[in-house]
C-alpha positions as CSV (number, residue, x, y, z in Angstrom):
1,X,-14.0,-109.7,-3.7
2,X,-17.1,-107.6,-4.0
3,X,-19.8,-106.2,-1.7
4,X,-23.5,-106.8,-2.4
5,X,-26.7,-105.6,-0.8
6,X,-30.2,-106.8,-0.6
7,X,-32.9,-106.3,2.1
8,X,-36.3,-107.9,3.0
9,X,-35.7,-111.6,2.1
10,X,-38.9,-112.4,4.1
11,X,-38.1,-116.1,4.1
12,X,-40.7,-118.5,5.5
13,X,-39.6,-122.0,5.0
14,X,-41.0,-123.1,8.4
15,X,-44.2,-120.9,8.5
16,X,-47.0,-120.2,6.1
17,X,-46.5,-116.6,5.3
18,X,-47.1,-116.0,1.6
19,X,-45.9,-112.7,0.1
20,X,-48.0,-112.8,-3.1
21,X,-50.2,-110.0,-1.8
22,X,-47.3,-107.7,-2.6
23,X,-47.3,-108.5,-6.3
24,X,-46.2,-111.0,-8.9
25,X,-42.5,-110.6,-8.2
26,X,-43.1,-112.5,-4.9
27,X,-44.3,-115.7,-6.6
28,X,-41.8,-118.4,-5.9
29,X,-39.4,-115.8,-4.5
30,X,-37.4,-118.1,-2.2
31,X,-36.3,-120.2,-5.2
32,X,-35.8,-117.1,-7.3
33,X,-33.6,-115.6,-4.6
34,X,-31.5,-118.7,-4.2
35,X,-30.9,-119.1,-7.9
36,X,-30.1,-115.4,-8.6
37,X,-27.9,-115.1,-5.5
38,X,-25.8,-118.1,-6.6
39,X,-25.5,-116.6,-10.1
40,X,-23.8,-113.4,-8.9
41,X,-22.2,-113.9,-5.5
42,X,-19.0,-115.9,-4.9
43,X,-17.6,-117.3,-1.7
44,X,-15.1,-114.4,-1.4
45,X,-17.9,-111.8,-1.5
46,X,-19.9,-110.1,1.3
47,X,-23.6,-109.5,1.2
48,X,-25.3,-107.0,3.6
49,X,-29.0,-107.8,4.4
50,X,-30.5,-105.0,6.6
51,X,-33.6,-106.6,8.0
52,X,-36.8,-108.6,7.5
53,X,-34.8,-111.8,7.2
54,X,-37.3,-114.4,8.3
55,X,-41.0,-114.6,9.3
56,X,-40.1,-117.1,12.2
57,X,-41.3,-115.9,15.6
58,X,-38.3,-117.3,17.4
59,X,-34.8,-118.7,16.6
60,X,-36.0,-122.3,16.2
61,X,-38.7,-121.3,13.8
62,X,-36.3,-119.1,11.8
63,X,-33.6,-121.8,11.7
64,X,-34.5,-123.2,8.2
65,X,-34.4,-119.7,6.8
66,X,-31.1,-118.9,8.5
67,X,-29.6,-122.2,7.3
68,X,-30.6,-121.4,3.7
69,X,-28.9,-118.0,4.0
70,X,-25.8,-119.7,5.5
71,X,-25.7,-122.2,2.6
72,X,-25.5,-119.4,0.0
73,X,-22.2,-118.1,-1.3
74,X,-20.4,-115.3,0.6
75,X,-20.1,-113.8,4.0
76,X,-23.4,-112.3,5.2
77,X,-23.9,-109.2,7.5
78,X,-27.4,-109.0,8.7
79,X,-29.4,-106.3,10.5
80,X,-32.7,-106.2,12.2
81,X,-36.0,-105.3,10.5
82,X,-39.4,-104.6,11.9
83,X,-40.6,-108.2,11.2
84,X,-37.6,-110.0,12.6
85,X,-39.5,-111.3,15.7
86,X,-36.9,-114.1,16.0
87,X,-34.2,-111.6,16.8
88,X,-32.7,-112.0,20.3
89,X,-29.6,-110.8,22.1
90,X,-26.4,-111.1,20.0
91,X,-25.0,-113.5,22.6
92,X,-27.9,-115.8,22.3
93,X,-28.0,-115.6,18.6
94,X,-24.3,-116.4,18.3
95,X,-24.6,-119.3,20.6
96,X,-27.6,-120.6,18.6
97,X,-25.6,-120.2,15.4
98,X,-22.6,-122.1,16.8
99,X,-25.0,-124.9,18.1
100,X,-26.5,-125.2,14.6
101,X,-23.4,-124.9,12.5
102,X,-24.1,-121.5,11.0
103,X,-20.8,-120.0,10.2
104,X,-21.2,-117.3,7.5
105,X,-23.6,-114.8,9.2
106,X,-22.5,-111.9,11.3
107,X,-24.7,-109.4,13.1
108,X,-24.8,-105.6,12.5
109,X,-26.2,-104.4,15.8
110,X,-24.7,-101.5,17.9
111,X,-21.4,-102.1,16.0
112,X,-19.6,-101.8,12.7
113,X,-18.0,-104.4,10.5
114,X,-15.0,-104.0,8.3
115,X,-15.0,-105.7,4.8
116,X,-12.4,-105.8,2.1
117,X,-13.4,-102.5,0.5
118,X,-15.7,-100.7,3.0
119,X,-16.8,-100.4,6.6
120,X,-20.4,-101.3,7.3
121,X,-22.4,-99.4,9.9
122,X,-26.1,-98.8,10.5
123,X,-29.2,-99.6,12.5
124,X,-32.9,-100.5,11.9
125,X,-34.1,-96.9,11.8
126,X,-37.8,-95.9,12.2
127,X,-40.6,-93.9,10.7
128,X,-41.2,-90.9,12.9
129,X,-44.6,-90.0,11.5
130,X,-47.5,-91.7,13.2
131,X,-49.6,-91.9,10.0
132,X,-46.9,-94.3,8.6
133,X,-47.1,-96.7,11.7
134,X,-49.4,-99.5,12.5
135,X,-48.4,-99.7,16.2
136,X,-50.7,-97.2,17.8
137,X,-49.0,-97.2,21.2
138,X,-45.5,-96.6,19.9
139,X,-43.7,-93.5,21.3
140,X,-42.3,-92.5,17.9
141,X,-39.8,-89.8,19.1
142,X,-38.5,-92.1,21.8
143,X,-37.8,-94.9,19.2
144,X,-36.2,-92.4,16.8
145,X,-33.9,-91.2,19.6
146,X,-33.0,-94.7,20.5
147,X,-32.3,-95.7,16.9
148,X,-30.3,-92.5,16.4
149,X,-28.2,-93.3,19.5
150,X,-27.5,-96.8,18.0
151,X,-26.6,-95.2,14.7
152,X,-24.1,-93.0,16.4
153,X,-22.7,-95.9,18.3
154,X,-22.2,-97.8,15.1
155,X,-20.6,-94.9,13.4
156,X,-18.2,-94.3,16.2
157,X,-17.1,-97.9,15.9
158,X,-16.7,-97.5,12.2
159,X,-14.4,-94.5,12.6
160,X,-12.3,-96.6,15.0
161,X,-12.1,-99.4,12.5
162,X,-11.1,-97.1,9.7
163,X,-8.3,-95.5,11.8
164,X,-5.9,-93.6,9.5
165,X,-7.2,-95.5,6.4
166,X,-9.6,-94.2,3.7
167,X,-12.2,-96.9,3.4
168,X,-15.7,-95.5,2.9
169,X,-18.2,-96.0,5.7
170,X,-21.5,-97.2,4.2
171,X,-24.7,-96.9,6.3
172,X,-27.5,-99.5,6.2
173,X,-31.0,-99.0,7.6
174,X,-34.1,-101.2,7.4
175,X,-36.5,-98.2,7.2
176,X,-35.7,-95.4,4.8
177,X,-34.4,-92.2,6.4
178,X,-36.0,-90.3,3.5
179,X,-38.9,-91.5,1.4
180,X,-41.1,-89.2,-0.8
181,X,-42.2,-86.4,1.6
182,X,-40.9,-88.2,4.7
183,X,-37.6,-87.2,6.2
184,X,-36.0,-88.2,9.5
185,X,-33.8,-85.3,10.3
186,X,-32.1,-87.0,13.3
187,X,-30.6,-89.7,11.1
188,X,-29.6,-87.3,8.4
189,X,-27.9,-85.0,10.8
190,X,-26.0,-87.9,12.4
191,X,-24.8,-89.1,9.0
192,X,-23.7,-85.6,8.0
193,X,-21.8,-85.3,11.2
194,X,-19.7,-88.4,10.3
195,X,-19.3,-87.4,6.6
196,X,-21.4,-90.3,5.3
197,X,-21.9,-90.2,1.5
198,X,-23.9,-93.4,0.8
199,X,-26.7,-95.2,2.7
200,X,-29.0,-98.1,1.8
201,X,-32.5,-99.1,2.9
202,X,-35.2,-101.6,2.4
203,X,-38.8,-102.0,3.8
204,X,-40.5,-100.5,0.7
205,X,-42.4,-103.1,-1.4
206,X,-44.4,-103.2,-4.7
207,X,-43.1,-99.7,-5.6
208,X,-40.9,-100.1,-8.7
209,X,-41.4,-96.7,-10.3
210,X,-39.4,-94.8,-7.7
211,X,-35.8,-93.9,-8.5
212,X,-33.2,-96.3,-7.3
213,X,-31.2,-93.6,-5.7
214,X,-32.0,-90.1,-4.4
215,X,-29.6,-87.6,-2.9
216,X,-30.4,-85.6,0.2
217,X,-28.0,-83.3,1.9
218,X,-25.1,-84.8,-0.1
219,X,-26.0,-88.3,0.9
220,X,-26.9,-90.9,-1.7
221,X,-29.8,-93.0,-0.5
222,X,-30.4,-96.3,-2.4
223,X,-33.3,-98.7,-2.1
224,X,-32.3,-102.4,-1.9
225,X,-35.6,-104.1,-1.1
226,X,-35.4,-107.6,-2.5
227,X,-38.5,-107.3,-4.8
228,X,-37.3,-103.9,-6.1
229,X,-34.0,-105.6,-7.1
230,X,-36.0,-108.6,-8.5
231,X,-34.2,-110.8,-5.9
232,X,-30.8,-110.2,-7.4
233,X,-28.2,-109.0,-4.8
234,X,-27.0,-105.6,-5.9
235,X,-23.3,-105.0,-6.5
236,X,-22.5,-102.2,-4.1
237,X,-18.8,-101.8,-4.1
238,X,-17.0,-100.7,-6.1
239,X,-19.5,-100.1,-8.9
240,X,-22.3,-98.5,-6.9
241,X,-20.2,-96.3,-4.6
């Protein structure tokens, strides 16, 4: 049993949303993803997908994409990204999944999830710098504070799940908490408070020259955007930890 990670699937089986503008790696990416996922992931494995799952604007429009993910090997733990407009309440999404026979997908949202080798925590995150946003009316600090509260809620649950054990707690964001000269101190301080040593993020596309992992304040931060990984889910535990 292994743990894999990959973000930003950006599936669009029911909508016309090509990703080619982000570079040649996105040509035929859905077929590439399915083939490469099946080549490395088994039914006993777990795959964490922190956001930007589907371009569907509601659950019905996202259904074909979610069914594809459900058909792939392994248990999937998914989080919310900035383009997951289909995302609803967990209660509604679970009911929709049950209605449509989706059985292998679980939500990472204000909670933590225990796997064979690690405990998964995290939240969407956010860029605090206005120059990095496209939503002009966003209250950036308010959003950061909200996301940081969700991160702490998730980490508290992770600590409860670990109990007296020694499983590592791995944190997943959609947005990077650190990227080039950007740093979200709130997220970093919360991770330090809980002794986090590894976190993973997506969101960044068409940037393949950056290092896979950087270390900040003793925390290893690893990019897992699908195109960065060339659509191959990344083995995360035990080899990357």
